VMD Tcl script that draws the C-alpha trace (Angstrom):
set ca {
  {-123.56 57.71 84.51}
  {-125.50 59.48 82.45}
  {-124.49 62.83 80.60}
  {-125.64 66.14 80.94}
  {-126.25 67.56 77.75}
  {-124.15 71.07 77.69}
  {-123.81 74.38 76.36}
  {-121.14 74.70 73.53}
  {-119.84 77.91 75.39}
  {-120.05 75.80 78.72}
  {-117.88 72.69 77.34}
  {-114.98 75.34 76.20}
  {-114.93 76.65 79.62}
  {-114.62 73.53 80.68}
  {-112.01 72.18 78.76}
  {-110.42 75.37 79.48}
  {-110.24 75.39 82.89}
  {-109.26 71.43 82.29}
  {-106.10 72.68 80.80}
  {-105.18 75.64 83.65}
  {-105.86 73.37 86.25}
  {-104.13 69.92 85.20}
  {-105.07 67.10 85.99}
  {-107.25 65.62 88.91}
  {-104.77 64.14 91.84}
  {-107.02 60.51 91.48}
  {-106.96 60.72 87.24}
  {-102.76 61.73 87.66}
  {-102.62 58.73 90.18}
  {-103.84 56.70 87.65}
  {-101.42 57.73 85.10}
  {-98.29 57.52 87.09}
  {-99.71 53.95 87.23}
  {-99.78 53.07 83.64}
  {-96.68 54.56 82.76}
  {-95.22 52.11 84.82}
  {-96.85 48.92 83.60}
  {-96.54 50.14 80.23}
  {-92.92 50.94 80.65}
  {-92.59 47.13 82.50}
  {-94.62 45.69 79.60}
  {-92.32 47.70 77.30}
  {-89.21 45.88 79.49}
  {-90.67 42.51 78.63}
  {-91.11 43.30 74.77}
  {-87.28 44.29 74.66}
  {-86.89 41.10 76.15}
  {-88.55 39.02 74.15}
  {-87.47 40.65 71.23}
  {-83.88 39.96 71.56}
  {-84.07 37.22 72.01}
  {-86.03 35.93 69.05}
  {-83.01 37.85 67.26}
  {-80.54 35.54 68.85}
  {-83.10 32.64 67.90}
  {-82.93 33.94 64.01}
  {-79.57 34.31 64.26}
  {-79.07 30.38 64.94}
  {-81.57 29.48 63.01}
  {-79.43 31.42 59.97}
  {-75.96 29.46 60.84}
  {-78.32 26.39 60.14}
  {-79.49 27.29 57.32}
  {-76.41 28.77 56.32}
  {-74.50 25.11 57.38}
  {-77.28 22.48 55.65}
  {-76.60 24.79 52.67}
  {-73.12 23.78 52.62}
  {-73.74 20.15 53.42}
  {-76.34 20.28 50.50}
  {-73.60 21.89 47.92}
  {-70.79 19.77 48.95}
  {-73.78 16.45 48.53}
  {-74.59 17.38 45.54}
  {-70.64 17.99 43.85}
  {-69.99 14.06 45.72}
  {-72.78 12.84 43.52}
  {-71.40 14.51 40.80}
  {-67.88 13.22 41.05}
  {-66.33 10.42 39.77}
  {-64.81 8.18 41.58}
  {-61.06 9.50 40.11}
  {-62.44 12.27 41.25}
  {-63.57 12.12 44.41}
  {-60.42 10.46 45.79}
  {-58.24 13.73 44.22}
  {-60.53 15.73 46.12}
  {-60.23 13.69 49.21}
  {-56.31 14.21 49.05}
  {-56.39 17.33 48.67}
  {-58.61 17.89 51.79}
  {-56.24 15.54 53.46}
  {-53.19 18.16 51.77}
  {-55.00 21.18 53.00}
  {-56.49 19.95 56.52}
  {-53.59 17.48 57.97}
  {-50.14 18.67 55.96}
  {-50.37 22.28 55.15}
  {-50.71 23.27 59.15}
  {-48.41 21.12 60.15}
  {-46.08 22.09 57.72}
  {-46.76 25.86 58.72}
  {-45.71 25.37 61.99}
  {-42.46 23.59 61.09}
  {-41.46 26.61 59.09}
  {-42.51 29.30 62.47}
}
mol new
graphics top color blue
foreach p $ca { graphics top sphere $p radius 0.5 }
foreach p [lrange $ca 0 end-1] q [lrange $ca 1 end] { graphics top cylinder $p $q radius 0.2 }
display resetview
Protein backbone atom coordinates (compact mmCIF):
# COMPACT_ATOMS: atom_id res chain seq x y z
CA UNK A 1 0.00 0.00 0.00
CA UNK A 2 1.44 3.31 -1.00
CA UNK A 3 0.94 6.36 1.10
CA UNK A 4 0.08 9.62 -0.48
CA UNK A 5 1.83 12.59 1.03
CA UNK A 6 -0.70 14.73 2.83
CA UNK A 7 -0.68 18.35 3.62
CA UNK A 8 -0.45 19.21 7.32
CA UNK A 9 -3.93 20.77 7.29
CA UNK A 10 -5.49 17.59 5.88
CA UNK A 11 -3.59 15.44 8.37
CA UNK A 12 -4.82 17.50 11.32
CA UNK A 13 -8.39 17.41 9.95
CA UNK A 14 -8.13 13.63 9.55
CA UNK A 15 -6.90 13.29 13.15
CA UNK A 16 -9.75 15.50 14.37
CA UNK A 17 -12.32 13.38 12.54
CA UNK A 18 -10.80 10.16 13.89
CA UNK A 19 -11.15 11.44 17.45
CA UNK A 20 -14.78 12.37 16.80
CA UNK A 21 -15.82 9.17 15.08
CA UNK A 22 -13.67 6.68 16.97
CA UNK A 23 -12.30 3.44 15.60
CA UNK A 24 -13.97 1.65 12.76
CA UNK A 25 -15.97 -1.50 13.53
CA UNK A 26 -13.31 -3.72 11.98
CA UNK A 27 -10.52 -2.20 14.05
CA UNK A 28 -12.78 -2.28 17.14
CA UNK A 29 -13.36 -6.03 16.68
CA UNK A 30 -9.61 -6.51 16.28
CA UNK A 31 -9.05 -4.54 19.48
CA UNK A 32 -11.59 -6.70 21.34
CA UNK A 33 -9.80 -9.83 20.12
CA UNK A 34 -6.50 -8.36 21.27
CA UNK A 35 -7.97 -7.57 24.69
CA UNK A 36 -9.25 -11.11 25.15
CA UNK A 37 -5.91 -12.58 24.07
CA UNK A 38 -4.00 -10.19 26.34
CA UNK A 39 -6.19 -11.20 29.30
CA UNK A 40 -5.55 -14.87 28.57
CA UNK A 41 -1.80 -14.34 28.34
CA UNK A 42 -1.82 -12.25 31.54
CA UNK A 43 -3.74 -15.01 33.35
CA UNK A 44 -1.21 -17.61 32.24
CA UNK A 45 1.63 -15.35 33.38
CA UNK A 46 0.03 -14.91 36.82
CA UNK A 47 -0.41 -18.68 37.14
CA UNK A 48 3.21 -19.29 36.17
CA UNK A 49 4.34 -16.60 38.61
CA UNK A 50 2.44 -18.36 41.40
CA UNK A 51 4.05 -21.68 40.50
CA UNK A 52 7.49 -20.09 40.53
CA UNK A 53 6.85 -18.44 43.90
CA UNK A 54 5.86 -21.83 45.29
CA UNK A 55 9.07 -23.36 43.95
CA UNK A 56 11.10 -20.55 45.53
CA UNK A 57 9.49 -21.15 48.93
CA UNK A 58 10.14 -24.88 48.59
CA UNK A 59 13.78 -24.32 47.65
CA UNK A 60 14.23 -21.89 50.54
CA UNK A 61 12.97 -24.62 52.88
CA UNK A 62 15.41 -27.13 51.43
CA UNK A 63 18.23 -24.61 51.71
CA UNK A 64 17.44 -23.88 55.37
CA UNK A 65 17.42 -27.60 56.15
CA UNK A 66 20.73 -28.11 54.32
CA UNK A 67 22.28 -25.27 56.31
CA UNK A 68 21.05 -26.80 59.58
CA UNK A 69 22.53 -30.15 58.57
CA UNK A 70 25.81 -28.48 57.64
CA UNK A 71 25.97 -26.64 60.98
CA UNK A 72 25.18 -29.84 62.87
CA UNK A 73 27.85 -31.81 61.04
CA UNK A 74 30.40 -29.04 61.61
CA UNK A 75 29.63 -29.10 65.36
CA UNK A 76 29.90 -32.91 65.40
CA UNK A 77 33.32 -32.72 63.76
CA UNK A 78 34.56 -30.24 66.37
CA UNK A 79 33.17 -32.25 69.35
CA UNK A 80 35.32 -34.51 71.42
CA UNK A 81 34.06 -38.02 72.20
CA UNK A 82 32.91 -36.89 75.66
CA UNK A 83 31.07 -33.84 74.22
CA UNK A 84 29.40 -36.09 71.64
CA UNK A 85 28.15 -38.46 74.31
CA UNK A 86 26.83 -35.54 76.40
CA UNK A 87 25.14 -34.03 73.35
CA UNK A 88 23.38 -37.33 72.57
CA UNK A 89 22.26 -37.75 76.18
CA UNK A 90 20.87 -34.20 76.34
CA UNK A 91 19.15 -34.63 73.02
CA UNK A 92 17.57 -37.91 74.15
CA UNK A 93 16.40 -36.20 77.32
CA UNK A 94 14.84 -33.26 75.42
CA UNK A 95 13.21 -35.34 72.69
CA UNK A 96 12.10 -38.43 74.57
CA UNK A 97 11.92 -37.93 78.30
CA UNK A 98 10.68 -34.34 78.69
CA UNK A 99 7.55 -34.78 76.52
CA UNK A 100 6.59 -37.96 78.38
CA UNK A 101 6.99 -36.34 81.78
CA UNK A 102 5.01 -33.34 80.56
CA UNK A 103 2.14 -35.62 79.42
CA UNK A 104 2.12 -37.33 82.80
CA UNK A 105 1.92 -34.02 84.64
CA UNK A 106 -1.04 -32.79 82.55
